[in-house]
C-alpha positions as CSV (number, residue, x, y, z in Angstrom):
1,X,0.0,0.0,0.0
2,X,1.4,3.4,-1.0
3,X,2.0,6.2,1.5
4,X,-0.9,8.2,-0.1
5,X,-3.3,5.3,0.3
6,X,-2.3,4.8,3.9
7,X,-2.8,8.6,4.5
8,X,-6.3,8.5,3.0
9,X,-7.3,5.4,4.9
10,X,-6.3,7.0,8.2
11,X,-8.1,10.2,7.3
12,X,-11.3,8.3,6.5
13,X,-11.1,6.2,9.7
14,X,-10.5,9.4,11.7
15,X,-13.6,11.1,10.2
16,X,-15.7,8.0,10.9
17,X,-14.4,7.8,14.5
18,X,-15.0,11.6,15.0
19,X,-18.5,11.3,13.5
20,X,-19.3,8.4,15.8
21,X,-18.0,10.2,18.8
22,X,-19.9,13.3,17.9
23,X,-23.2,11.4,17.4
24,X,-22.7,9.7,20.7
25,X,-22.3,13.1,22.4
26,X,-25.6,14.2,20.8
27,X,-27.5,11.3,22.3
28,X,-25.6,11.3,25.6
29,X,-28.8,12.5,27.3
30,X,-30.4,10.1,29.8
31,X,-33.2,8.1,28.3
32,X,-36.4,8.7,30.2
33,X,-38.4,5.5,30.7
34,X,-41.3,7.1,32.4
35,X,-42.1,10.7,33.3
36,X,-41.9,11.6,37.0
37,X,-45.1,13.6,37.5
38,X,-45.4,15.2,40.9
39,X,-48.1,16.9,42.9
40,X,-48.5,20.6,42.3
41,X,-48.3,21.8,45.9
42,X,-46.4,24.2,48.1
43,X,-43.1,22.2,47.7
44,X,-43.0,22.1,43.9
45,X,-41.0,25.3,43.4
46,X,-38.4,24.2,46.0
47,X,-37.6,21.3,43.6
48,X,-36.2,23.5,40.8
49,X,-32.5,23.3,40.4
50,X,-29.8,24.9,38.2
51,X,-30.5,22.3,35.5
52,X,-34.3,22.3,36.0
53,X,-35.2,25.9,36.5
54,X,-38.8,25.6,35.4
55,X,-42.0,23.7,36.3
56,X,-44.2,22.2,33.6
57,X,-47.8,21.7,34.9
58,X,-50.3,19.6,32.9
59,X,-53.9,20.1,34.1
60,X,-56.5,17.7,32.7
61,X,-59.6,15.7,33.5
62,X,-60.5,12.0,33.6
63,X,-63.3,12.6,31.1
64,X,-61.3,14.8,28.7
65,X,-60.8,13.2,25.3
66,X,-57.8,15.5,24.2
67,X,-56.2,14.9,27.6
68,X,-56.1,11.2,26.8
69,X,-54.7,11.9,23.3
70,X,-52.0,14.1,24.9
71,X,-51.0,11.3,27.3
72,X,-51.1,8.5,24.7
73,X,-49.2,10.3,21.9
74,X,-47.3,13.4,22.9
75,X,-46.2,12.4,26.4
76,X,-45.6,8.9,25.2
77,X,-43.1,10.0,22.5
78,X,-39.5,9.2,23.5
79,X,-38.1,12.5,22.3
80,X,-40.7,14.4,24.3
81,X,-40.1,12.3,27.4
82,X,-36.3,12.8,27.1
83,X,-36.6,16.6,26.7
84,X,-39.2,17.4,29.4
85,X,-37.9,14.8,31.8
86,X,-34.4,16.2,31.7
87,X,-35.3,19.9,31.6
88,X,-38.4,20.4,33.8
89,X,-39.8,19.6,37.1
90,X,-43.0,17.9,36.0
91,X,-46.4,18.3,37.8
92,X,-49.7,16.9,36.9
93,X,-53.2,17.7,38.3
94,X,-56.8,16.7,37.7
95,X,-58.9,19.9,37.6
96,X,-61.8,18.0,39.2
97,X,-59.6,17.3,42.2
98,X,-58.1,20.8,42.4
99,X,-60.7,23.6,42.9
100,X,-57.9,26.2,43.0
101,X,-56.5,25.3,39.6
102,X,-60.1,24.9,38.2
103,X,-60.9,28.4,39.3
104,X,-57.7,29.8,37.9
105,X,-57.6,28.1,34.5
106,X,-61.1,26.9,33.7
107,X,-61.4,29.6,30.9
108,X,-58.2,28.1,29.4
109,X,-59.8,24.7,28.8
110,X,-58.3,21.2,29.2
111,X,-55.7,20.1,28.8
112,X,-53.9,23.3,30.0
113,X,-50.2,23.3,30.0
114,X,-48.4,26.0,31.9
115,X,-44.7,26.6,32.4
116,X,-43.6,28.5,35.6
117,X,-40.2,29.9,36.5
118,X,-38.7,29.2,39.9
119,X,-40.7,32.1,41.4
120,X,-44.0,30.6,40.3
121,X,-44.5,33.2,37.5
122,X,-46.1,32.0,34.3
123,X,-43.7,32.1,31.3
124,X,-45.7,29.9,28.9
125,X,-49.4,28.8,28.6
126,X,-50.5,26.3,26.0
127,X,-54.2,25.5,25.4
128,X,-55.5,22.1,24.4
129,X,-53.7,19.1,22.7
130,X,-50.1,19.8,21.6
131,X,-48.6,17.9,18.7
132,X,-45.2,16.5,19.9
133,X,-42.8,18.4,17.6
134,X,-44.6,21.8,18.1
135,X,-44.7,21.1,21.8
136,X,-41.0,20.6,22.2
137,X,-40.3,23.6,19.9
138,X,-42.5,25.8,22.1
139,X,-40.8,24.6,25.3
140,X,-37.3,25.1,23.9
141,X,-38.2,28.6,22.8
142,X,-39.3,29.6,26.3
143,X,-36.3,27.9,27.9
144,X,-34.1,30.0,25.7
145,X,-36.0,33.2,26.4
146,X,-38.0,32.9,29.6
147,X,-40.1,36.1,29.7
148,X,-42.8,36.4,32.4
149,X,-46.2,36.6,30.8
150,X,-48.3,39.7,31.5
151,X,-51.6,39.2,33.3
152,X,-54.4,38.8,30.9
153,X,-57.1,41.5,31.4
154,X,-60.5,40.2,32.4
155,X,-63.3,40.5,29.9
156,X,-64.0,44.2,30.0
157,X,-65.1,44.4,33.6
158,X,-68.0,46.7,34.3
159,X,-67.1,49.3,36.9
160,X,-69.9,50.9,38.8
161,X,-72.5,49.0,36.8
162,X,-76.2,50.0,36.9
163,X,-78.9,47.3,36.8
164,X,-79.9,48.6,33.3
165,X,-76.3,48.1,32.1
166,X,-76.0,44.7,33.6
167,X,-79.3,43.7,32.0
168,X,-78.4,45.2,28.6
169,X,-75.1,43.4,28.5
170,X,-76.7,40.1,29.6
171,X,-79.2,40.3,26.8
172,X,-76.5,41.1,24.2
173,X,-75.1,37.6,24.9
174,X,-78.4,35.8,24.0
175,X,-78.9,33.9,20.8
176,X,-82.6,34.5,20.1
177,X,-82.7,32.3,17.0
178,X,-81.0,29.1,18.3
179,X,-81.1,29.6,22.0
180,X,-78.2,29.6,24.4
181,X,-75.6,32.3,24.2
182,X,-73.7,33.7,21.2
183,X,-70.9,31.3,21.9
184,X,-69.3,28.5,20.0
185,X,-70.6,26.2,22.8
186,X,-74.3,25.5,23.2
187,X,-75.5,24.4,26.6
188,X,-77.9,25.3,29.5
189,X,-76.0,27.8,31.6
190,X,-77.3,27.4,35.1
191,X,-77.1,31.0,36.2
192,X,-78.4,32.5,33.0
193,X,-81.4,30.1,32.9
194,X,-82.2,30.9,36.5
195,X,-82.2,34.6,35.7
196,X,-84.4,33.8,32.8
197,X,-86.9,32.1,35.1
198,X,-87.0,35.2,37.3
199,X,-87.9,37.4,34.2
200,X,-90.1,34.9,32.4
201,X,-93.4,36.7,32.9
202,X,-91.9,40.2,32.7
203,X,-89.7,40.2,29.6
204,X,-91.1,38.8,26.4
205,X,-87.7,38.6,24.7
206,X,-86.2,36.6,27.6
207,X,-89.3,34.4,27.6
208,X,-88.8,33.7,23.9
209,X,-85.1,33.0,24.4
210,X,-85.7,30.7,27.3
211,X,-88.3,28.6,25.5
212,X,-86.1,28.1,22.5
213,X,-83.1,27.3,24.6
214,X,-84.8,24.6,26.7
215,X,-86.4,23.1,23.6
216,X,-83.1,22.9,21.7
217,X,-81.2,21.6,24.8
218,X,-83.0,18.3,24.4
219,X,-80.5,17.6,21.6
220,X,-77.9,17.1,24.2
221,X,-79.7,14.2,25.9
222,X,-78.3,10.8,25.0
223,X,-81.3,9.2,23.2
224,X,-80.3,5.7,24.3
225,X,-79.2,6.2,28.0
226,X,-80.6,9.7,28.6
227,X,-77.6,11.3,30.3
228,X,-76.8,14.9,29.2
229,X,-73.6,15.5,27.1
230,X,-71.5,18.4,28.4
231,X,-72.1,20.8,25.5
232,X,-72.3,21.1,21.8
233,X,-69.8,23.0,19.5
234,X,-69.8,24.9,16.3
235,X,-72.6,27.2,17.5
236,X,-75.1,24.3,17.0
237,X,-76.9,22.0,19.4
238,X,-76.1,18.9,17.3
239,X,-72.3,18.5,17.7
240,X,-72.0,17.2,21.2
241,X,-68.9,16.4,23.3
242,X,-70.0,13.1,24.7
243,X,-68.6,13.2,28.3
244,X,-71.3,13.2,31.0
245,X,-70.5,15.1,34.1
246,X,-72.5,14.8,37.3
247,X,-72.7,18.5,37.8
248,X,-74.2,18.9,34.3
249,X,-76.7,16.1,35.0
250,X,-77.7,17.8,38.3
251,X,-78.1,21.3,36.7
252,X,-80.3,20.0,33.9
253,X,-82.5,18.0,36.3
254,X,-83.1,21.1,38.4
255,X,-83.6,23.4,35.5
256,X,-86.0,21.1,33.6
257,X,-88.0,20.6,36.8
258,X,-88.1,24.3,37.5
259,X,-89.1,25.1,33.9
260,X,-92.0,22.6,34.2
261,X,-93.1,24.4,37.4
262,X,-93.2,27.7,35.6
263,X,-94.7,26.6,32.3
264,X,-96.4,23.2,32.9
265,X,-94.4,21.7,30.1
266,X,-94.4,18.0,30.8
267,X,-91.7,17.3,28.2
268,X,-89.2,19.1,30.5
269,X,-90.3,17.2,33.5
270,X,-90.0,13.9,31.7
271,X,-86.5,14.9,30.6
272,X,-85.6,15.6,34.2
273,X,-86.8,12.2,35.3
274,X,-84.9,10.4,32.4
275,X,-81.7,12.2,33.3
276,X,-82.0,11.2,36.9
277,X,-82.6,7.6,35.9
278,X,-79.3,7.8,33.9
279,X,-77.5,9.0,37.0
280,X,-79.0,6.2,39.1
281,X,-77.9,3.6,36.6
282,X,-74.4,4.7,35.7
283,X,-73.2,7.1,38.4
284,X,-74.7,5.9,41.7
285,X,-72.0,4.7,44.1
286,X,-72.3,2.1,46.7
287,X,-72.9,4.8,49.3
288,X,-75.6,7.5,49.1
289,X,-73.5,9.7,46.7
290,X,-72.8,9.8,43.0
291,X,-69.6,9.3,41.0
292,X,-68.1,12.3,39.1
293,X,-68.4,11.5,35.4
294,X,-68.6,9.1,32.6
295,X,-65.9,9.2,29.9
296,X,-66.7,10.3,26.4
297,X,-64.5,7.7,24.8
298,X,-65.1,4.0,24.8
299,X,-61.3,3.5,24.4
300,X,-59.3,6.5,25.8
301,X,-58.2,8.8,23.1
302,X,-60.4,7.4,20.3
303,X,-63.4,9.4,19.1
304,X,-66.6,7.6,19.8
305,X,-69.2,9.5,17.8
306,X,-70.4,6.3,16.0
307,X,-70.8,4.5,19.3
308,X,-73.4,7.0,20.5
309,X,-75.5,6.4,17.4
310,X,-76.0,2.7,18.5
311,X,-78.9,1.3,20.4
312,X,-78.7,-0.3,23.8
313,X,-77.9,-3.9,22.6
314,X,-75.2,-2.8,20.2
315,X,-73.6,-0.5,22.7
316,X,-73.4,-3.2,25.4
317,X,-71.9,-5.6,22.9
318,X,-69.0,-3.1,22.4
319,X,-68.7,-2.2,26.1
320,X,-69.5,0.8,28.3
321,X,-67.3,4.0,28.6
322,X,-65.5,4.1,31.9
323,X,-66.7,6.0,35.0
324,X,-64.5,8.3,37.1
325,X,-65.4,7.0,40.6
326,X,-64.2,10.1,42.3
327,X,-66.9,11.6,44.6
328,X,-66.9,15.4,45.1
329,X,-68.9,17.6,47.4
330,X,-69.9,20.4,45.0
331,X,-71.2,18.1,42.4
332,X,-73.2,16.0,44.9
333,X,-74.5,19.1,46.6
334,X,-75.9,20.2,43.1
335,X,-77.4,16.7,42.9
336,X,-79.1,17.2,46.3
337,X,-80.8,20.3,45.0
338,X,-81.7,18.6,41.7
339,X,-83.5,15.8,43.6
340,X,-85.3,18.2,45.9
341,X,-86.6,20.1,42.8
342,X,-87.7,16.8,41.3
343,X,-89.5,15.9,44.5
344,X,-91.6,19.1,44.5
345,X,-92.2,18.9,40.7
346,X,-93.4,15.2,40.9
347,X,-94.6,15.0,44.6
348,X,-92.6,11.8,44.7
349,X,-91.0,11.1,48.1
350,X,-88.3,8.8,46.7
351,X,-86.3,11.9,45.5
352,X,-86.7,13.6,48.9
353,X,-85.6,10.5,50.7
354,X,-82.6,10.1,48.5
355,X,-81.5,13.8,49.0
356,X,-81.8,13.4,52.7
357,X,-79.7,10.3,52.6
358,X,-77.0,12.2,50.7
359,X,-77.0,15.1,53.2
360,X,-76.7,12.7,56.1
361,X,-73.7,10.9,54.5
362,X,-72.0,14.2,53.8
363,X,-72.5,15.5,57.3
364,X,-71.1,12.2,58.7
365,X,-68.2,11.8,56.3
366,X,-67.1,15.0,54.7
367,X,-66.9,17.3,57.7
368,X,-63.4,18.2,58.8
369,X,-62.3,18.8,62.4
370,X,-62.6,22.6,62.1
371,X,-66.1,22.5,60.6
372,X,-65.4,23.0,56.9
373,X,-66.4,20.3,54.4
374,X,-63.9,18.5,52.3
375,X,-64.0,18.3,48.5
376,X,-63.2,14.6,48.8
377,X,-63.7,12.3,51.7
378,X,-60.0,11.7,52.4
379,X,-58.6,15.0,51.2
380,X,-57.6,17.3,54.1
381,X,-55.1,19.3,52.1
382,X,-57.3,21.7,50.1
383,X,-60.7,23.2,51.0
384,X,-62.9,24.8,48.3
385,X,-65.1,27.8,48.7
386,X,-67.4,26.6,45.9
387,X,-67.8,23.1,47.5
388,X,-68.8,24.6,50.9
389,X,-71.1,27.3,49.4
390,X,-72.8,24.7,47.2
391,X,-73.4,22.5,50.3
392,X,-74.8,25.5,52.1
393,X,-77.2,26.1,49.3
394,X,-78.3,22.4,49.4
395,X,-78.9,22.6,53.2
396,X,-80.9,25.8,52.9
397,X,-83.2,24.2,50.3
398,X,-83.6,21.1,52.4
399,X,-84.7,23.2,55.3
400,X,-87.2,25.2,53.2
401,X,-88.8,22.0,51.9
402,X,-88.7,19.8,55.1
403,X,-88.7,22.6,57.8
404,X,-86.3,20.4,59.8
405,X,-84.4,22.6,62.2
406,X,-81.2,20.5,61.8
407,X,-80.7,21.7,58.3
408,X,-81.1,25.4,59.3
409,X,-78.7,24.9,62.2
410,X,-76.1,23.2,59.9
411,X,-76.6,26.0,57.4
412,X,-75.9,28.7,59.9
413,X,-72.8,26.9,61.3
414,X,-71.4,26.3,57.8
415,X,-71.9,29.9,56.8
416,X,-70.0,31.1,59.8
417,X,-67.1,28.7,58.9
418,X,-67.1,29.9,55.3
419,X,-66.8,33.5,56.6
420,X,-64.0,32.7,59.0
421,X,-61.9,30.7,56.5
422,X,-62.4,32.2,53.0
423,X,-63.0,35.9,53.8
424,X,-60.4,38.3,52.4
425,X,-60.3,42.0,51.9
426,X,-61.5,41.7,48.4
427,X,-64.0,38.9,48.6
428,X,-64.1,35.1,49.3
429,X,-61.1,33.3,48.0
430,X,-61.7,30.2,45.9
431,X,-59.5,27.8,48.0
432,X,-57.3,27.5,51.0
433,X,-54.8,24.8,52.1
434,X,-51.6,23.3,50.5
435,X,-51.6,25.5,47.4
436,X,-48.6,26.1,45.0
437,X,-50.1,29.4,43.8
438,X,-52.4,32.0,45.5
439,X,-56.0,31.1,44.9
440,X,-58.1,33.7,42.9
441,X,-61.3,35.4,43.9
442,X,-64.0,34.3,41.5
443,X,-66.7,36.9,41.0
444,X,-69.3,34.4,39.9
445,X,-68.9,32.2,42.9
446,X,-69.0,35.2,45.3
447,X,-72.2,36.5,43.6
448,X,-73.9,33.1,44.0
449,X,-72.9,32.9,47.6
450,X,-74.5,36.3,48.2
451,X,-77.8,34.9,47.1
452,X,-77.4,32.0,49.5
453,X,-76.6,34.2,52.5
454,X,-79.5,36.5,51.6
455,X,-81.7,33.4,51.8
456,X,-80.0,32.6,55.2
457,X,-80.8,36.1,56.4
458,X,-84.4,35.6,55.6
459,X,-84.9,32.2,57.3
460,X,-82.9,33.3,60.3
461,X,-84.5,36.8,60.4
462,X,-80.9,37.9,61.0
463,X,-80.0,41.3,59.4
464,X,-76.3,40.7,60.0
465,X,-76.2,38.4,57.1
466,X,-77.9,41.1,54.9
467,X,-75.1,43.4,55.9
468,X,-72.5,40.8,55.0
469,X,-74.2,40.2,51.6
470,X,-74.3,43.9,50.8
471,X,-70.7,44.4,51.8
472,X,-69.5,41.5,49.7
473,X,-71.5,42.7,46.7
474,X,-69.9,46.1,47.0
475,X,-66.4,44.5,47.1
476,X,-67.1,42.5,43.9
477,X,-68.7,45.5,42.3
478,X,-65.7,47.7,43.1
479,X,-63.4,45.1,41.6
480,X,-65.5,45.2,38.5
481,X,-68.3,42.8,37.4
482,X,-67.0,40.5,34.7
483,X,-68.8,41.1,31.4
484,X,-69.7,37.5,30.8
485,X,-73.3,36.2,30.6
486,X,-73.1,33.8,33.7
487,X,-71.5,36.5,35.9
488,X,-73.9,39.2,34.7
489,X,-77.0,37.0,35.5
490,X,-75.6,36.1,38.9
491,X,-75.0,39.8,39.6
492,X,-78.5,40.7,38.6
493,X,-80.0,38.1,40.9
494,X,-77.8,39.2,43.8
495,X,-78.6,42.9,43.2
496,X,-82.4,42.1,43.2
497,X,-82.1,40.4,46.6
498,X,-80.0,43.1,48.2
499,X,-81.2,46.3,46.7
500,X,-84.5,45.9,44.9
501,X,-87.0,45.3,47.8
502,X,-87.7,41.7,46.9
503,X,-91.1,40.1,47.6
504,X,-91.8,38.1,50.8
505,X,-94.8,36.0,51.8
506,X,-96.9,36.1,55.0
507,X,-99.3,33.3,55.8
508,X,-101.9,33.9,58.5
509,X,-102.3,30.7,60.5
510,X,-103.4,29.3,63.9
511,X,-101.7,26.4,65.7
512,X,-103.3,23.7,63.5
513,X,-101.0,21.2,61.7
514,X,-103.1,21.5,58.6
515,X,-102.4,25.2,58.1
516,X,-98.7,24.7,58.8
517,X,-98.6,22.1,56.1
518,X,-100.2,24.6,53.8
519,X,-97.4,27.0,54.4
520,X,-94.9,24.3,53.3
521,X,-97.0,23.7,50.2
522,X,-96.8,27.4,49.4
523,X,-93.0,27.4,49.8
524,X,-92.7,24.5,47.4
525,X,-94.9,26.4,44.9
526,X,-92.6,29.4,45.2
527,X,-89.6,27.2,44.6
528,X,-91.1,26.2,41.2
529,X,-92.0,29.7,40.3
530,X,-90.4,32.9,39.0
531,X,-90.0,34.0,42.6
532,X,-88.1,30.9,43.8
533,X,-86.2,32.9,46.5
534,X,-89.4,33.5,48.6
535,X,-89.8,31.8,51.9
536,X,-93.2,31.8,53.7
537,X,-93.3,33.5,57.1
538,X,-96.1,32.2,59.4
539,X,-98.0,34.8,61.4
540,X,-100.0,33.0,64.2
541,X,-103.3,34.5,65.1
542,X,-103.2,35.9,68.6
543,X,-99.3,35.9,68.7
544,X,-98.5,38.6,66.2
545,X,-96.4,41.7,66.9
546,X,-98.4,44.9,67.4
547,X,-97.6,46.1,63.8
548,X,-98.5,42.8,62.2
549,X,-101.7,42.7,64.3
550,X,-102.6,46.2,63.0
551,X,-102.2,45.2,59.3
552,X,-103.2,41.5,59.3
553,X,-105.1,40.8,62.5
554,X,-108.5,40.8,60.8
555,X,-107.4,38.5,58.0
556,X,-108.9,35.1,57.9
557,X,-106.6,32.3,58.9
558,X,-105.2,30.5,55.9
559,X,-104.8,33.7,54.0
560,X,-101.5,34.4,52.2
561,X,-100.1,37.8,51.3
562,X,-97.2,38.5,49.0
563,X,-95.6,41.8,49.9
564,X,-92.8,44.3,49.4
565,X,-92.0,47.0,51.9
566,X,-94.6,49.2,50.2
567,X,-97.1,46.8,48.6
568,X,-99.2,43.7,49.5
569,X,-101.2,41.5,47.2
570,X,-104.9,40.9,47.6
571,X,-105.6,37.9,50.0
572,X,-104.7,34.5,48.5
573,X,-106.2,31.4,49.9
574,X,-105.7,28.6,47.3
575,X,-102.9,27.2,45.1
576,X,-104.7,28.3,41.8
577,X,-105.0,31.8,43.2
578,X,-101.3,31.8,44.0
579,X,-100.4,30.4,40.5
580,X,-102.5,33.2,38.9
581,X,-100.7,35.8,40.9
582,X,-97.3,34.5,40.0
583,X,-98.1,34.5,36.3
584,X,-99.5,38.1,36.4
585,X,-96.8,39.6,38.6
């Protein structure tokens, strides 16, 4: 071999060896077999190091289709695992289990992916499913240039809003042709529909909108198993997302029963009964409560639209979508109210008995040592304002229907605990406990709580709760009422109860059990009416105050009056007469 040949051979071998060495250096990153997801709690930011300066949080839900796709494709990809496993502290949370994260990121949707610096400041937020190459590219970009995100302004908060402005802005959200809101998603919004009930006989446009909305919402009911799908997309009622959440079932049962009470429409009542039957079949647990949700997908991550076109026999042959067997307080509290509404709409005691079983189970198993109620039976780390205020609402309604003093006593005690634990200078904070980030104050939840404590003030005849409600409303108002339909409707309802001299009812009775039962019948009638907040106050003949004796002493026993501070109705003595008054008011 010539010297030149030897030289070229050595050169080629050197290049090969250098190339192999260089390639090895490129792949000299530890292979990640499985991602080490951790809890997103107070300790998470202490785990950042010089090599892992940032925290990547993945928030999802058991029932979320695109969360399953994200887990099964993007997070399963080896290149993705290698990059995020070696460069981030990884945290994962289920939004159903974390009321603080739900409150903070619910408008972002699921999955939500947030990157934080070591100070807990957001430097990247990604919405929805992320394709693997784009995901890594976005993460590398923020690692190279970690700029703290500016706080997103709220949706044009209304400062110093008048009732007229609140009403005008609420109505501007309504879709008068298709029903629902002028949103991409079609659904029955609990707060907006309840405000619509209050205005049903007063505002012809809202009446028209409500009738169309309820009618079109029946498209969201599974025609085989009768559960309600979460919502429909593309601004139509016929493109459902197939997951079935307990809170959605509860809201629809209550709203359909209430709509029946106002309109007499038996289609709505039958829909409520069918949805409750679905819950009993698929979501009822071995104890008195209900599981959280049923998955949209038969096989996680695979679209199942064709499955939901099948009949009972064909579906069962393929299998049944899985059920998330978590049991949460807020969702079960909503179900208690739903069952109570179904009871008064049908006069069927099975629904009342079930609701009382649920209350008893929660009182015995969800109460913490300090008197607050837990979101989950074994979770003492985080307490939710919404969970506790929803249970307060359920207890108050149970008292109004049954007149059992235990429910009123528990309501008053719980309200005191809510005040002592969640109260801040600017409102009631959404969560307390082992939190990685400060919990936000959610205007909508605060406004709904105001309606509850106004109800408490009425049944306790305690004006201190009126003062608390008014003070809280002013705090939320000063912060600015969010210009979104659900918040606007809740603000209008709260404003009515605090400032607009709402109606109250007085029933003239003696000591007879029969007339006391009639008072309870009237209360149930109000709950199913446009004046659902009214509680009947009994005035006993011969035991009235001097002022009441002056105004009502000559009235026949059994007479009902519906009054404001400056007006009283003509005497009412029968259910048909009350029904007539409620439709003409």
